[in-house]
C-alpha distance (Angstrom), angle and dihedral (degrees) to the residues before:
residue distance angle dihedral
M1 . . .
Q2 3.81 . .
S3 3.79 120.6 .
K4 3.81 93.8 -110.0
E5 3.80 93.0 50.3
Y6 3.81 91.1 47.4
W7 3.81 94.7 52.2
D8 3.80 94.7 39.3
K9 3.79 88.3 56.7
Y10 3.81 91.5 44.6
Y11 3.82 93.0 54.7
Q12 3.80 93.2 39.1
D13 3.81 91.1 54.5
S14 3.81 96.3 40.8
P15 3.82 112.6 34.1
F16 3.83 112.5 -167.3
L17 3.80 90.6 -14.1
T18 3.81 91.3 171.6
G19 3.80 95.1 37.4
K20 3.79 133.1 -111.1
A21 3.80 97.9 -78.7
P22 3.82 120.2 106.2
L23 3.78 122.5 -105.1
K24 3.81 111.0 -81.6
F25 3.81 91.6 -132.7
L26 3.81 89.3 56.6
V27 3.80 91.8 49.2
D28 3.80 91.7 48.3
M29 3.80 93.4 48.1
F30 3.79 97.9 38.8
P31 3.84 94.1 100.5
R32 3.82 88.4 59.6
L33 3.81 95.9 51.4
Q34 3.79 119.9 100.1
K35 3.78 107.0 -109.2
G36 3.79 120.9 -129.3
K37 3.80 126.5 55.2
V38 3.80 116.6 13.8
L39 3.81 133.0 -174.0
D40 3.81 119.5 -148.5
I41 3.83 108.4 -158.4
G42 3.80 112.8 -160.5
M43 3.80 90.0 12.6
G44 3.81 96.1 178.2
E45 3.80 112.3 -173.6
G46 3.79 92.8 -14.8
A47 3.81 106.2 -106.0
N48 3.81 92.7 135.6
A49 3.80 94.3 39.0
V50 3.80 92.4 52.2
Y51 3.82 91.1 47.2
L52 3.80 90.8 53.5
A53 3.81 91.0 47.7
Q54 3.79 89.2 51.9
K55 3.81 87.2 54.6
G56 3.79 90.8 56.8
M57 3.81 99.7 -98.0
T58 3.81 123.1 139.9
V59 3.80 100.8 -123.1
K60 3.78 132.8 -157.5
G61 3.80 114.4 -178.9
V62 3.80 127.9 -172.2
D63 3.78 131.6 -170.6
V64 3.79 136.3 161.7
S65 3.81 92.0 -128.0
T66 3.80 119.7 84.6
V67 3.81 88.8 -164.0
A68 3.81 91.5 55.9
V69 3.80 92.7 47.4
E70 3.81 91.9 50.6
R71 3.81 89.3 51.5
A72 3.81 91.1 48.2
N73 3.79 91.6 52.6
Q74 3.81 91.0 48.6
L75 3.82 91.7 48.5
A76 3.80 89.5 51.6
R77 3.80 91.5 50.4
D78 3.80 91.9 47.1
T79 3.80 90.0 49.8
G80 3.79 94.0 46.7
V81 3.80 98.6 -117.9
S82 3.78 135.2 112.6
I83 3.81 126.6 -123.7
E84 3.79 133.3 167.1
A85 3.81 106.1 -125.8
K86 3.78 124.2 -177.9
A87 3.81 134.7 -179.1
T88 3.79 109.4 -138.8
D89 3.79 144.5 138.0
L90 3.80 99.6 -84.8
D91 3.79 94.0 -152.0
L92 3.81 90.2 57.1
F93 3.81 98.6 38.9
L94 3.82 110.9 126.1
M95 3.80 117.5 -136.8
G96 3.78 121.7 -160.4
L97 3.79 122.5 -118.7
M98 3.83 110.0 -89.0
E99 3.79 90.5 -16.3
Y100 3.81 102.9 140.3
D101 3.79 134.8 61.0
S102 3.80 89.7 -159.1
I103 3.80 137.1 6.8
I104 3.79 126.2 -160.9
M105 3.80 124.6 -164.7
T106 3.80 116.0 -175.3
F107 3.80 127.4 175.8
F108 3.78 91.6 -7.7
K109 3.79 129.4 105.9
P110 3.82 120.6 -167.3
S111 3.78 112.5 -120.0
V112 3.81 93.4 -146.0
S113 3.80 128.1 50.0
R114 3.81 93.9 -134.3
Y115 3.81 88.0 68.7
Y116 3.79 90.1 78.7
S117 3.80 92.7 56.5
E118 3.82 88.0 50.4
I119 3.81 90.2 53.3
I120 3.80 91.6 48.7
R121 3.79 90.3 47.4
A122 3.82 90.5 51.2
L123 3.81 93.9 54.0
K124 3.76 119.3 91.2
Q125 3.80 116.7 -124.1
G126 3.81 106.1 -73.4
G127 3.81 90.3 16.4
M128 3.79 120.1 149.7
L129 3.81 131.6 -128.1
L130 3.80 121.4 -159.1
V131 3.81 120.7 -168.6
H132 3.80 130.3 -177.3
S133 3.80 120.5 167.9
Y134 3.79 146.1 133.8
M135 3.79 127.4 -76.3
I136 3.80 125.0 -133.9
E137 3.81 91.1 -98.4
E138 3.80 88.3 74.5
M139 3.81 91.8 64.6
K140 3.79 92.0 91.9
V141 3.79 97.5 149.8
P142 3.81 132.4 31.3
M143 3.78 112.9 -83.9
A144 3.81 122.2 -120.5
A145 3.78 90.0 -103.1
E146 3.78 135.0 13.3
D147 3.82 91.2 -114.0
Y148 3.79 92.3 67.8
R149 3.79 93.8 60.2
N150 3.80 84.6 82.8
F151 3.80 89.3 67.1
Y152 3.82 92.2 89.6
F153 3.82 130.5 73.2
H154 3.80 124.4 -131.0
T155 3.81 121.9 -142.0
N156 3.83 111.4 -66.4
E157 3.81 91.4 -5.6
L158 3.80 92.8 121.5
L159 3.80 91.8 50.3
R160 3.78 90.7 55.8
G161 3.78 89.8 53.5
L162 3.79 93.4 50.8
Q163 3.80 99.2 53.1
G164 3.78 108.2 145.3
L165 3.80 95.0 38.0
Q166 3.80 124.7 101.0
I167 3.81 107.2 -114.7
F168 3.79 110.5 -140.2
Y169 3.80 97.3 170.8
Y170 3.81 133.5 8.7
N171 3.78 129.1 173.5
E172 3.80 136.7 168.3
S173 3.79 109.7 -175.3
E174 3.79 146.6 110.7
I175 3.79 111.4 -69.5
D176 3.80 120.3 -177.5
G177 3.79 88.9 -16.0
K178 3.82 94.9 -51.0
S179 3.79 129.0 105.0
C180 3.81 104.1 -120.1
V181 3.78 143.6 170.2
Q182 3.79 120.7 -141.8
C183 3.77 128.7 -174.5
L184 3.79 140.1 172.1
A185 3.80 115.7 -170.1
R186 3.79 138.5 166.7
K187 3.79 132.7 -142.6
P188 3.81 106.6 -125.8
L189 3.78 119.2 -116.4
D190 3.78 113.0 -100.4
K191 3.81 117.4 -147.2
D192 3.81 92.0 -149.5
A193 3.80 92.9 52.9
A194 3.80 91.2 45.4
K195 3.83 91.5 48.7
Y196 3.80 92.9 55.0
N197 3.81 95.5 38.3
L198 3.82 93.8 -122.2
F199 3.78 97.1 162.4
N200 3.79 106.5 110.8
M201 3.78 106.0 56.2
Q202 3.78 120.1 153.6
S203 3.76 128.2 -152.8
A204 3.79 115.6 -83.0
Q205 3.80 85.3 -126.9
E206 3.80 90.2 61.6
K207 3.82 103.6 38.9
P208 3.78 135.6 22.5
K209 3.78 118.2 -100.7
S210 3.79 112.1 -83.1
T211 3.78 134.2 -158.7
Q212 3.80 87.3 -110.0
R213 3.80 91.8 54.5
D214 3.81 91.0 47.9
L215 3.80 89.6 52.7
A216 3.79 91.8 48.9
E217 3.77 93.1 50.9
T218 3.81 90.9 48.5
L219 3.79 90.9 51.8
F220 3.78 93.8 49.6
K221 3.79 93.1 47.3
K222 3.80 87.6 60.1
K223 3.81 93.0 57.3
């Protein structure tokens, strides 16, 4: 079974299984997020995305499941806010250079290590990353397919992926009866990026390449 089929069936069979309220960790850490444009990776049915939109953030959410994205859009409409929600293969999703003030990634684990460098690249200088997901202890029964064994984090695995970020908060513990990992990290300020005012990039998919983007890419290739 392909990933999209698996998660479409999951959300079709279990609508809003965990409710429509945002994740408590997100609510607790919201004051520490950088306000502005936020990316929700593995958005699910949109509870966190809608919460962030209610708080005045410009929200883009992505998920592999079309069913989940449709539910997220409906939740946003019902709540009276606007979000940009897209169904896509998360491992292949392209993030723009320094596009987001904050990124959240809940109940999703990248299947390739390079994904973390893409996330870091997509954060603006001083941007924040929030992660909340399950640890390997939660894999109590065999998954439906071997691919989904990668859904769970091992001890310190997330930290290894986030080298180069400033870790503000890190926790591996039991939360609401589940073994979880939580992290809040910041992308350090870069004097070169600050000097050239490279803070408001947009995805190449959304806008044509600009002189500013070319300069940014040249700077980062030198690092």
